[in-house]
C-alpha positions as CSV (number, residue, x, y, z in Angstrom):
1,M,-4.4,27.8,-1.2
2,S,-3.8,25.9,-4.3
3,R,-0.5,24.2,-5.1
4,E,0.2,26.7,-7.8
5,E,-0.3,29.6,-5.4
6,I,2.0,28.1,-2.9
7,E,4.6,27.4,-5.5
8,G,4.4,31.0,-6.7
9,M,5.0,32.2,-3.2
10,F,8.0,30.1,-2.4
11,G,9.3,28.9,-5.6
12,L,9.4,25.1,-6.3
13,S,12.9,24.5,-4.9
14,D,12.0,26.4,-1.7
15,L,8.8,24.4,-1.4
16,K,10.6,21.1,-1.6
17,Q,12.8,22.1,1.4
18,T,9.8,22.6,3.7
19,R,9.1,20.1,6.5
20,V,5.5,19.8,5.3
21,Y,6.6,18.9,1.8
22,Q,9.2,16.4,3.1
23,E,6.7,14.8,5.5
24,G,4.1,14.5,2.7
25,R,6.6,13.0,0.4
26,E,7.6,10.4,3.0
27,E,3.9,9.6,3.7
28,G,3.3,9.0,0.0
29,K,6.3,6.7,-0.2
30,E,5.2,4.7,2.8
31,E,1.7,4.4,1.3
32,G,3.2,3.1,-1.9
33,R,5.3,0.5,-0.1
34,Q,2.3,-0.7,1.9
35,E,0.2,-1.0,-1.3
36,G,3.0,-2.9,-2.9
37,R,3.3,-5.3,0.0
38,M,-0.5,-5.9,0.0
39,E,-0.5,-6.6,-3.8
40,A,2.3,-9.1,-3.3
41,K,0.3,-10.8,-0.5
42,L,-2.8,-10.9,-2.7
43,E,-0.9,-12.6,-5.5
44,A,0.6,-15.1,-3.0
45,I,-2.9,-16.0,-1.8
46,S,-3.9,-17.6,-5.2
47,Q,-0.6,-19.5,-5.3
48,L,-1.0,-20.8,-1.8
49,L,-4.6,-21.8,-2.4
50,A,-3.4,-23.7,-5.5
51,L,-1.0,-25.6,-3.3
52,G,-3.9,-26.7,-1.1
53,L,-3.3,-24.5,2.0
54,T,-6.4,-23.5,3.9
55,T,-7.5,-19.9,4.3
56,E,-6.4,-20.0,8.0
57,Q,-2.9,-21.3,7.1
58,I,-2.6,-18.5,4.5
59,A,-3.7,-15.8,6.8
60,Q,-1.2,-16.9,9.4
61,A,1.6,-17.2,6.9
62,L,0.9,-13.8,5.4
63,D,0.0,-12.0,8.6
64,L,-3.5,-11.3,7.4
65,E,-7.0,-11.7,8.8
66,V,-8.8,-14.8,7.7
67,E,-11.6,-12.6,6.2
68,Q,-9.1,-10.8,4.1
69,V,-7.9,-14.1,2.6
70,R,-11.4,-15.2,2.0
71,Q,-12.3,-11.9,0.2
72,A,-9.2,-12.1,-1.9
73,A,-10.0,-15.7,-2.8
74,N,-13.5,-14.9,-3.8
75,M,-12.4,-12.0,-6.0
76,Q,-10.1,-14.4,-7.9
77,K,-12.9,-16.8,-8.7
């Protein structure tokens, strides 16, 4: 069923009270938080590289894999 069909059956306020809606909303919020944390880490990588830290040191400090740091560093070049 489409979102419109479901809204028509329940009404928007009823839909927002369902467990499925609430769980989906929380999952969306968590994904947004995770993306925000990753963006902050990616920004920090360039700053830490500029300070002369190695990719291994950065990976350890930011709790990332070394390959993730390398990929981010290569994207910034």
